[in-house]
Structures are given as structure tokens and as C-alpha cells.
C-alpha positions as CSV (number, residue, x, y, z in Angstrom):
1,M,-130.5,29.0,-23.9
2,T,-127.7,30.1,-25.8
3,T,-126.8,27.6,-28.7
4,R,-123.3,26.4,-29.1
5,R,-121.2,26.2,-31.9
6,T,-119.2,22.8,-31.3
7,D,-116.2,22.2,-33.3
8,N,-115.1,19.0,-33.5
9,S,-112.1,19.5,-36.0
10,G,-108.7,20.5,-36.1
11,P,-106.7,20.2,-32.8
12,A,-107.7,20.5,-29.2
13,A,-107.8,24.2,-27.8
14,V,-106.1,23.3,-24.3
15,E,-104.4,19.4,-24.6
16,V,-102.9,18.6,-21.0
17,R,-100.4,15.6,-20.9
18,G,-99.1,14.3,-17.9
19,L,-99.1,17.5,-16.0
20,V,-97.7,17.3,-12.2
21,K,-97.1,19.8,-9.6
22,H,-95.7,19.4,-6.3
23,Y,-96.1,21.6,-2.9
24,G,-93.3,20.2,-0.9
25,P,-94.4,16.1,0.1
26,T,-97.9,17.2,-1.3
27,K,-99.0,16.5,-5.2
28,A,-101.5,19.0,-6.2
29,L,-101.4,17.6,-9.6
30,D,-100.4,14.1,-10.2
31,G,-100.2,13.3,-14.1
32,V,-103.4,15.0,-15.5
33,D,-104.8,14.5,-18.8
34,L,-107.3,16.1,-20.7
35,D,-108.3,17.8,-23.9
36,V,-110.6,20.7,-24.3
37,R,-112.5,20.9,-27.7
38,P,-113.3,24.5,-29.7
39,G,-116.4,25.9,-29.2
40,T,-117.2,23.8,-25.9
41,V,-117.0,24.5,-22.1
42,L,-115.1,21.5,-20.3
43,G,-116.3,21.7,-16.5
44,V,-113.7,20.5,-13.9
45,L,-115.2,18.8,-10.7
46,G,-113.2,17.7,-7.7
47,P,-113.5,18.7,-3.9
48,N,-111.6,21.4,-2.4
49,G,-107.8,20.8,-2.7
50,A,-108.2,17.9,-5.3
51,G,-105.6,20.2,-7.8
52,K,-108.5,22.6,-10.0
53,T,-106.7,25.8,-9.1
54,T,-103.2,24.5,-9.8
55,L,-104.2,23.2,-13.0
56,V,-105.7,26.5,-14.1
57,R,-102.6,28.6,-13.1
58,V,-100.4,26.4,-15.0
59,L,-102.7,26.8,-17.6
60,S,-102.9,30.7,-17.4
61,T,-98.9,30.7,-17.1
62,L,-99.2,31.9,-13.3
63,I,-97.0,29.0,-12.2
64,Q,-94.8,26.3,-13.8
65,P,-95.6,22.6,-13.9
66,D,-92.8,19.9,-12.3
67,A,-93.2,17.5,-15.8
68,G,-95.9,16.9,-18.3
69,S,-96.7,19.5,-21.1
70,A,-99.5,22.0,-21.8
71,R,-100.7,23.3,-24.9
72,V,-103.4,26.0,-25.0
73,A,-104.7,28.0,-28.5
74,G,-101.8,26.4,-30.0
75,Y,-99.2,27.7,-27.6
76,D,-96.8,25.9,-25.5
77,V,-97.7,27.1,-21.9
78,L,-93.8,26.9,-20.8
79,R,-92.3,27.9,-23.9
80,Q,-94.7,30.4,-25.3
81,P,-96.1,32.4,-22.2
82,R,-96.1,35.9,-23.7
83,Q,-97.7,35.1,-26.9
84,L,-100.3,32.7,-24.9
85,R,-101.5,35.1,-22.4
86,R,-102.9,37.7,-25.5
87,V,-105.3,34.7,-26.4
88,I,-106.8,33.9,-22.8
89,G,-108.9,35.4,-19.9
90,L,-109.1,34.1,-16.6
91,T,-111.4,35.0,-13.8
92,G,-110.5,33.4,-10.1
93,Q,-111.7,32.5,-7.1
94,Y,-111.3,36.3,-5.8
95,A,-112.2,39.6,-7.7
96,S,-108.5,41.1,-8.4
97,V,-109.5,44.8,-9.6
98,D,-107.6,47.7,-8.8
99,E,-109.9,49.6,-6.2
100,K,-108.4,53.0,-6.7
101,L,-109.5,53.1,-10.5
102,S,-112.7,53.5,-11.6
103,G,-115.1,50.3,-13.2
104,R,-114.6,51.7,-16.4
105,E,-110.8,52.5,-15.5
106,N,-110.2,49.3,-15.0
107,L,-111.6,47.8,-18.0
108,Y,-110.2,50.9,-20.2
109,M,-106.9,49.8,-18.7
110,I,-107.0,45.9,-19.6
111,G,-108.0,46.7,-22.9
112,R,-105.0,49.2,-23.8
113,L,-102.8,46.4,-22.1
114,L,-104.4,43.9,-24.5
115,D,-103.3,46.4,-27.6
116,L,-106.6,47.6,-28.0
117,S,-106.8,51.6,-29.2
118,R,-108.0,53.9,-27.3
119,K,-111.6,54.0,-28.8
120,E,-111.8,50.3,-28.7
121,A,-111.2,50.0,-25.6
122,R,-113.7,52.7,-24.5
123,A,-116.0,51.1,-26.7
124,R,-115.3,47.6,-25.1
125,A,-115.4,48.8,-21.7
126,D,-118.6,50.3,-21.9
127,E,-120.1,47.4,-23.6
128,L,-119.1,44.8,-20.8
129,L,-119.9,47.4,-18.2
130,E,-123.6,47.0,-19.7
131,R,-123.6,43.8,-20.0
132,F,-123.1,43.3,-16.2
133,S,-125.2,45.8,-14.8
134,L,-122.2,48.4,-14.2
135,T,-123.1,51.3,-16.2
136,E,-124.7,53.4,-13.5
137,A,-121.3,52.7,-10.9
138,A,-119.2,52.6,-14.1
139,R,-117.3,56.2,-12.7
140,R,-117.0,55.0,-8.8
141,P,-114.0,53.4,-7.4
142,A,-114.2,49.6,-7.7
143,G,-113.1,50.4,-3.8
144,Q,-116.8,51.2,-3.6
145,Y,-118.1,48.6,-5.1
146,S,-120.4,45.7,-3.0
147,G,-118.7,42.0,-3.3
148,G,-120.6,41.1,-6.6
149,M,-120.4,43.9,-8.2
150,R,-116.9,43.9,-8.0
151,R,-116.8,39.9,-9.1
152,R,-119.2,41.5,-11.8
153,L,-115.8,43.5,-12.5
154,D,-113.5,41.1,-12.6
155,L,-115.6,38.7,-14.6
156,A,-116.2,41.8,-17.1
157,A,-111.9,42.5,-17.5
158,S,-111.3,38.6,-18.1
159,M,-113.7,38.9,-21.1
160,I,-112.6,42.3,-22.3
161,G,-110.1,41.1,-25.1
162,R,-112.8,38.4,-26.4
163,P,-110.2,35.4,-25.5
164,A,-110.0,32.5,-27.5
165,V,-109.7,30.5,-24.4
166,L,-111.0,31.7,-21.3
167,Y,-110.5,30.1,-17.7
168,L,-113.2,30.6,-14.7
169,D,-112.1,29.0,-11.2
170,E,-115.2,29.0,-9.7
171,P,-116.8,32.3,-11.0
172,T,-120.2,32.5,-9.5
173,T,-119.0,31.8,-6.0
174,G,-121.2,34.3,-3.5
175,L,-123.1,35.8,-6.4
176,D,-127.1,36.0,-6.3
177,P,-129.0,34.0,-8.8
178,R,-129.9,37.0,-10.8
179,T,-126.1,37.5,-11.1
180,R,-125.0,34.5,-11.9
181,N,-127.8,34.1,-14.5
182,E,-126.4,37.1,-16.0
183,V,-122.5,35.6,-15.7
184,W,-123.8,32.2,-17.3
185,D,-126.0,34.1,-20.2
186,E,-122.3,35.6,-20.7
187,V,-120.5,32.9,-21.0
188,Q,-123.3,31.1,-23.3
189,R,-122.7,34.0,-25.7
190,M,-118.8,34.0,-25.8
191,V,-119.1,29.9,-26.6
192,A,-121.5,30.9,-29.5
193,D,-119.0,33.0,-30.8
194,G,-116.3,30.4,-30.9
195,A,-114.5,30.5,-27.4
196,T,-113.8,27.7,-25.6
197,V,-113.8,27.7,-21.6
198,L,-112.3,25.6,-18.7
199,L,-114.6,26.1,-15.9
200,T,-114.2,24.8,-12.2
201,T,-116.9,24.8,-10.0
202,Q,-118.7,23.4,-7.1
203,Y,-122.0,24.3,-8.1
204,M,-123.9,21.3,-9.6
205,E,-126.2,23.1,-11.6
206,E,-123.9,25.9,-13.0
207,A,-121.9,22.3,-14.5
208,E,-124.9,21.3,-16.2
209,Q,-126.3,24.3,-17.1
210,L,-122.9,25.7,-18.7
211,A,-120.4,22.4,-19.7
212,D,-120.4,20.3,-22.6
213,E,-118.1,17.9,-20.9
214,L,-117.3,16.9,-17.3
215,T,-113.7,16.0,-15.7
216,V,-113.6,15.2,-12.4
217,I,-110.4,15.5,-10.7
218,D,-109.5,14.1,-6.7
219,R,-106.0,14.1,-5.1
220,G,-104.6,15.5,-8.0
221,R,-105.6,13.0,-10.3
222,V,-108.6,12.6,-13.3
223,V,-110.7,10.0,-11.5
224,A,-113.5,10.5,-14.4
225,E,-114.4,12.3,-17.5
226,G,-117.5,12.2,-20.3
227,R,-121.0,14.0,-20.9
228,V,-123.0,14.5,-18.0
229,A,-125.5,11.6,-19.2
230,E,-122.6,9.6,-19.3
231,L,-121.3,10.2,-15.7
232,K,-124.6,9.3,-14.3
233,A,-124.8,6.0,-16.4
234,K,-121.7,5.0,-15.0
235,V,-123.2,5.8,-10.9
236,G,-125.4,3.1,-10.6
237,G,-128.0,3.0,-13.4
238,R,-131.8,4.3,-12.6
239,T,-134.1,4.8,-9.9
240,L,-137.4,3.8,-10.3
241,T,-139.9,5.9,-8.4
242,I,-143.4,4.3,-7.7
243,R,-146.4,6.6,-6.3
244,P,-149.4,4.4,-5.1
245,T,-153.2,4.8,-5.7
246,D,-153.4,4.7,-2.2
247,P,-150.3,6.6,-0.2
248,A,-150.8,4.0,2.8
249,Q,-150.0,1.1,0.8
250,A,-146.0,2.6,-0.1
251,A,-144.9,1.1,3.3
252,A,-146.7,-2.7,2.0
253,M,-145.0,-1.9,-1.5
254,G,-141.8,-1.4,-0.1
255,A,-141.6,-4.7,1.8
256,A,-143.3,-6.8,-1.2
257,I,-140.2,-5.7,-3.2
258,A,-137.8,-6.4,-0.7
259,E,-139.3,-9.6,0.5
260,A,-139.0,-10.5,-3.5
261,G,-135.5,-10.1,-3.7
262,L,-136.2,-6.9,-6.3
263,D,-133.7,-4.5,-4.3
264,R,-130.7,-5.7,-6.1
265,I,-128.3,-3.1,-5.5
266,G,-129.4,-2.1,-2.7
267,G,-131.1,1.5,-1.4
268,L,-134.5,0.9,-1.2
269,H,-136.4,3.8,0.5
270,T,-140.2,4.1,1.4
271,D,-141.4,7.7,2.1
272,P,-144.8,7.0,3.9
273,V,-145.4,10.8,4.1
274,E,-145.5,11.8,0.2
275,G,-146.7,8.1,-0.3
276,L,-143.5,7.2,-2.7
277,V,-141.3,3.9,-3.1
278,S,-137.9,4.3,-4.5
279,V,-135.8,1.8,-6.0
280,P,-132.5,1.7,-7.9
281,V,-133.0,-0.7,-10.7
282,A,-129.5,-2.5,-12.8
283,G,-131.5,-2.5,-16.0
284,D,-135.5,-2.9,-18.0
285,D,-135.7,-6.7,-16.7
286,Q,-135.3,-5.5,-13.1
287,L,-138.2,-2.8,-13.6
288,T,-140.2,-5.0,-14.9
289,A,-140.5,-7.2,-12.2
290,V,-140.7,-4.7,-10.0
291,V,-143.3,-3.4,-11.8
292,G,-144.8,-7.1,-12.5
293,L,-144.9,-7.9,-9.0
294,L,-146.8,-4.9,-7.7
295,A,-149.7,-5.6,-10.3
296,A,-149.8,-9.4,-9.3
297,R,-150.1,-8.3,-5.6
298,G,-152.8,-6.1,-6.6
299,F,-151.6,-2.8,-5.6
300,G,-153.0,0.2,-7.4
301,I,-150.3,2.4,-9.0
302,A,-151.2,5.9,-9.6
303,H,-147.8,7.1,-11.3
304,I,-144.2,5.5,-12.4
305,D,-140.9,7.4,-13.0
306,T,-137.7,6.7,-13.4
307,R,-134.6,9.3,-13.7
308,L,-130.9,8.8,-13.9
309,P,-128.3,9.9,-10.8
310,S,-128.3,13.6,-10.2
311,L,-124.7,15.3,-10.5
312,D,-124.6,15.6,-6.7
313,E,-125.1,11.7,-6.3
314,V,-122.6,11.4,-8.8
315,F,-119.6,13.9,-7.3
316,L,-120.5,11.9,-4.3
317,A,-120.0,8.5,-5.5
318,I,-116.9,9.4,-7.4
319,T,-115.5,11.3,-5.1
320,G,-116.3,10.4,-1.7
321,Q,-117.7,13.6,-0.6
322,R,-120.7,16.2,-1.5
323,P,-120.0,19.2,-3.2
324,T,-120.3,22.4,-0.9
325,A,-123.5,24.6,-1.3
326,E,-121.1,27.7,-1.7
327,G,-117.9,26.8,-3.7
328,G,-116.5,25.9,-0.5
329,T,-113.3,26.4,0.9
330,P,-110.7,27.4,-2.1
331,E,-107.4,25.6,-2.3
332,A,-104.7,26.8,-0.7
333,A,-102.8,29.9,-2.4
334,D,-100.0,28.7,-4.7
335,P,-96.8,30.6,-4.5
336,K,-96.5,33.0,-7.5
337,D,-93.5,32.5,-9.7
338,D,-91.2,35.2,-10.5
339,E,-92.6,35.8,-14.1
340,A,-95.9,36.3,-12.7
341,A,-95.3,38.8,-10.3
342,D,-93.1,40.9,-13.1
343,D,-96.2,40.8,-15.4
344,S,-98.3,42.0,-12.3
345,A,-95.8,44.6,-12.0
346,S,-96.2,46.0,-15.6
347,R,-100.1,46.7,-15.2
348,K,-99.2,48.9,-12.6
349,N,-97.0,51.0,-15.0
350,V,-99.6,51.9,-17.7
351,E,-100.8,54.9,-17.8
352,V,-104.9,55.2,-17.6
353,S,-106.4,57.5,-19.4
354,V,-110.3,57.6,-20.4
């Protein structure tokens, strides 16, 4: 795993205060505050419709908020959108490559739009095609790519300008495990070089693998934030798992714990098939009491283990919903403002000559 470079000095790379966005009576964002430290990855979690994609679109100048403020890489999102677009990268929930152009032409075009010289644009395109295993398909029209290949090309396009801040909105949805790992490696490489990443995801493994800190959004509000271990510690402490020397005694162990009133939090579980007993513990005193009770009753213990709740369990406890297995149904599309439409149209007028 690439070592991350974390810079705690200076202003936040992304600073959001009181961000509000309405769609009719619906509050997609309801006073969101967050900070992303330079050179780190902030994972933004939340159920479908929580406001994650709306947040990304505001911060990338695709839509304007109804209230609040945001600064990214030192630029005001509302007052300096053109300057801001030159230092950010964005990969949305769907690949947005030009299917009539080849993979290499797509990347070259983005490079030229970002004012790279012809030589620099070609070199950067070839570099990213190789990193994302697209070199063999580089001259084929993107319309002939598989879904996973288009997704990788879209990710490469967002990185071609070496952005200071990169937004990844559920970037690996639908990718196979090998390609997902390639994306993770590239994100870690960019962060090690000093880039800052805001990542929305519903893959708990992805959040734990990439994110330095997490922010959980639900119904347009920030409902929890902190490092992974801090969020786990907030949601019910540890679970004590005991394997008896004789697996057949698991049920009797569980009954003894319950009768002694040591299932204080609730959630005692006995698995007679695996021969395991699990009980949530609020602190060391309860853990010691459970182990002491079993020893006093003459139960043989083969193994004891404690663990913090999984990130899936944290997500469920905070939001009341489980994360979807494949990233879920994307949030409803937001209407694009005129400025975003003008920017999209300007791309089509750029001459592509590779």
C-alpha cells in the first residue's frame, strides 16, 4: 500500500460551511459543513438520496447551492468557478467519455483543454492508458469498449491534469476486483504525491482501504464524522467472541452469560454449528466478568477474541440502512445549470489532432 502524505498545515483543501440545496420541497443538502485536509482522502458515506452526489456537483461547479459557502484549493466555488475547474478532477457515477473518439483521443482532448502542450498531452495520455491497462485498445473508438473499460477511461480522464483536488463519486461501481484494485492503487499514488481526494462510496472495503477520515451524510445533513476507528468506537464498543474447548458447550456458555446478567447491552449470540459465543461488551470490566464467570463455572475456553464493529455495522447503526452491495441506485440527476452546459459545449469545439 502506498504511504500517504498527510499535510496538517495551512488551510483545508476543501472547506464547506452551511451548504444548502433544494429541489422543490426536497432538501438535498441541509446545512452541510465539512473540511478535507490537504493530501488526504475523505470518504463520504450515506444511503441513496442522502445528498452525496449533490455535494460533489456543487463542489465541482456543476450546480449552484441555495445557501452556504465552499472553497476548494483556495478558490471560491461561486466566485471563481473557471479558476477552480483547472485544478480539480471529477469522475461521476457514469462514464462520460466521447464514444466516437478513441481512448487516446479522449485523453489527449482533455489534456489540451487543460492547456497541456501537444507533446505533454500525448505523453500523459499514453502514461494513463498504460496504468489503466488500456494501451492495446488505445486506438479503438470508446464506443467499442466494455463498460469496465469505459469506466477506467473516464477515471484516467479525470486524472490527466494531475488535479490538486479529485472528486470520485462512487468510482468503482460495477468494476471487477482486479480493476477496482488498479483504481485504488492509482488513487493512493496521487495522494502520496500530494493530491486531495473526496470519495463517495457505498463499498465499506473501499472506504476502509482509502479514506483517512469519514463523513456520514443522511437526509442532507452530516450525522457523523471521524476516523474509521473513532466511528466504530462510537457505535457500541467491542464484541467478545469465545470458542469453547468443547463446541457442544457453546449453548450452555451463552445461557450462563445471560443468567448472570452479563449481556448488558443486548445482542448475545450463540452459534452451535461453529461452536462460538458472541456478546457485546461495553468495557473491560464486563469483559473480565464474562471470562471470570465462565472460568468459575468450569467451562474450557479454546480461544477469545475482541473486535470493534465492522464499518457495515457502523453505517447501519448511524443511518438505519445497510450499504448496498453494488453501490446502489444512483441519486436522482440534478438539473445542470447554464454555466455547466456552456462548459460542456466548449469541449466539443476543441480540435483533436493526435
